[in-house]
Steps between C-alpha positions, in 0.01 A plus 500: 500500500688758300653817640227711332224304678679517836546877460125542418418298803721711720330815365163338569602451862597865524163589352322275760654724769241759394266308727676686785339816386144428603645360829671838561183679419305294752759527774583876484341825449515651148812720535699220661351238254610719207862485610494136616333385173799613281784441752559126423526565129724794543731278705491232224594771239786612712636154549460430132713793406754423764552128426823378358475343157662181623237411753248228468208742541631715220512193274154405595344844408744624232370561145742528211517877531561468871803281449636750256460788749591302809183623679159361550323785337206284397422388855567850632254657248229236572533553881505878473182495284323292764629723779375817331164364386432341840571811686301710262200259503503481882526873550227574237266237643487303170407131488783300660375163368503654152864607550608157631319338201691731261843394640417132498339518160837610367722277695285193462446553132866541436564180678243313290630655181859396575392149592316470165804626309716253682288225348552640142161669476455750216449879574121479473505207741729684742265807488207273578697348793563855628136589489380166660770516773421866567128438522547216759769678694319836505176339613682332785686806598193720509314243716790457736533878546130538550507222763777671694300826504176312571343677189200341345564367148296372210690245297364591155613858558839382620539284187402801280773714660756236475413428130517871429842517667624197318408640156642850557815338636533275192429794268742734656769243507448414130519878402799583710809313622336218694749526790403869564317392821451847652309631194288179466421512873397863484270434218336205666460676841344812358242308301417262791465793743269673252274199458507406873362841575209474257174331590499233227259210551665172386312169516659154493316423178597849350866468563514141386325579173701820446830305548389220270377721227797744497762226527341310205477810294855599581619155382300533185638841414858373553441178310356688211783749517272803523703622795841471633554371852487858650208580281320183602573573874359853454188368346446243764552750778254757343256220431509367868451853631216582265319175585541540879480877542252560214294205378443272199365782285822712551706195427312412182580841350866479604555142377335584166759768452786280605374204274408694182786743540745217526362308208481814282867561543558151339253565213691470175819537686729416214344794297561732797853394533563592130336835559713559810187545723504171681525472886833342604529151637252351254231732622525397864418815696734587792412632840558866398248480225244322716548744789482810276164389367365377832627717787216749475251204512688357807485837674120508434462158652689592814315838515176308469592298799593805698190702390288425808745715690458786243158626597485759218574257213203404287418128503613343176748768411801274500310237301478743217873604547590139470283425200619819312863409556458137391294618209779735394767230534298256290417761242854627467638140481265384233535808293878472501529128445228479231545845344866448459435222255352744240669738269496885479451594862450874559660703775217598732616857545554589131333220308802457275583141383779344710674163513327218684610489862557878524403630838173676472412341172137371470292315254132477464522124552691556821247758624219261431678229687560739791133591511400132497740439788351783716156379413584147614618621842192719540283202402656288772443775747136534394440124558683492826389831655187601306660829385215609278517667170660818626749306709604294188548823305723637779735204491515496124572866488766473766667213303505710180644798692774294632585354161506847343718638778738214451529577126540878558770449758669248269508755225622787716703393810575129475867425452602814674432540870224237495537134385238264373408371841475851640262592210289187575480595867396858423237392253339260745512771774324755278242238402439400870458859602274565195281206588463625858415860395256379229328273741443780748400762241253275316340400827596136451615495865350710772710768667 
């Protein structure tokens, strides 16, 4: 066993101590439990900072940077993050099993990833090991904490939460420095607390099918190089949430965008390279691009799950927000990737001819491709949800609004205070809002 695996195992043991938090919550009243929950980890952090750099414990936990500094900052940061989050969660009455799962998802996943690397596994394989190890460890941690608290549990729901935590952990680690445990732990905890608080019905068949479908699609997207590892993880996470929190119809719209959007980036890639308009990394989309185009849709899915608590929200509102945002993302992607292959684009604000690839430049071929993309998403929505003629028109119109907003922003503000990903986000946001407003004003959904 190498030192990196031993170190990961030691961190996993520290993470397992989070099981003391539900015990404290069960034994003491909330004010006392709040203090008691974080105390052991504050003690670990203090010891970590006080240890001599020639001790055996220092050698066990030390990362390369710790050896340079002569202090166990990695262990101290990990323990402090657990202490703060455990105290906050206990005080606020948030799900303690979800918190324990968050800690063990991270520490168990790290151990699995290091063990895979120790055997010479490539980065994709190590990431897969992290997700698999996190899923198993998080499920076990949640069930153990729930047992200590005598809380009823449904295994499919626990697996869903653990899988969500595993994917968000892998994503944040791939986007940031993977040893930044406090940031990763914060991201996992906040998301799991959110979903633990929502009334999401998860069946054994549903979570099994959702995991199988999303994992298969993630592997295909990576194998076909339509997405980088972070981009693939983002797509898998969004697909899982859409399948479980929404349903198959929501997922069908999202996966159509992911699939066709990714393939369109590779369409005549060599020609795009010569024109200077090609996506980097052979057209593989990264997490920033995927998130910028999908975060509004993700919000709509989560808001749909929370809508039973929002008595004044019209039924079906967030379905149209979701559909409009996805239609805009599809419309803009196809118009850019296909329209960029044609000559003599015109700037949308002045209609003067500009060079291919100029921000805000449009061609009639690209506009037609964008219209087709929006119509495709609307058609899927019509089949899945029986939107009706007016509903289809609402989704198509929202998609075109988003595509146009993207072009206008590209011609006016992109490259200054707003980058390409920011423009994509704003365009999908406007499209989602437009779809919601149009659905209400046209009477497509009842107020």
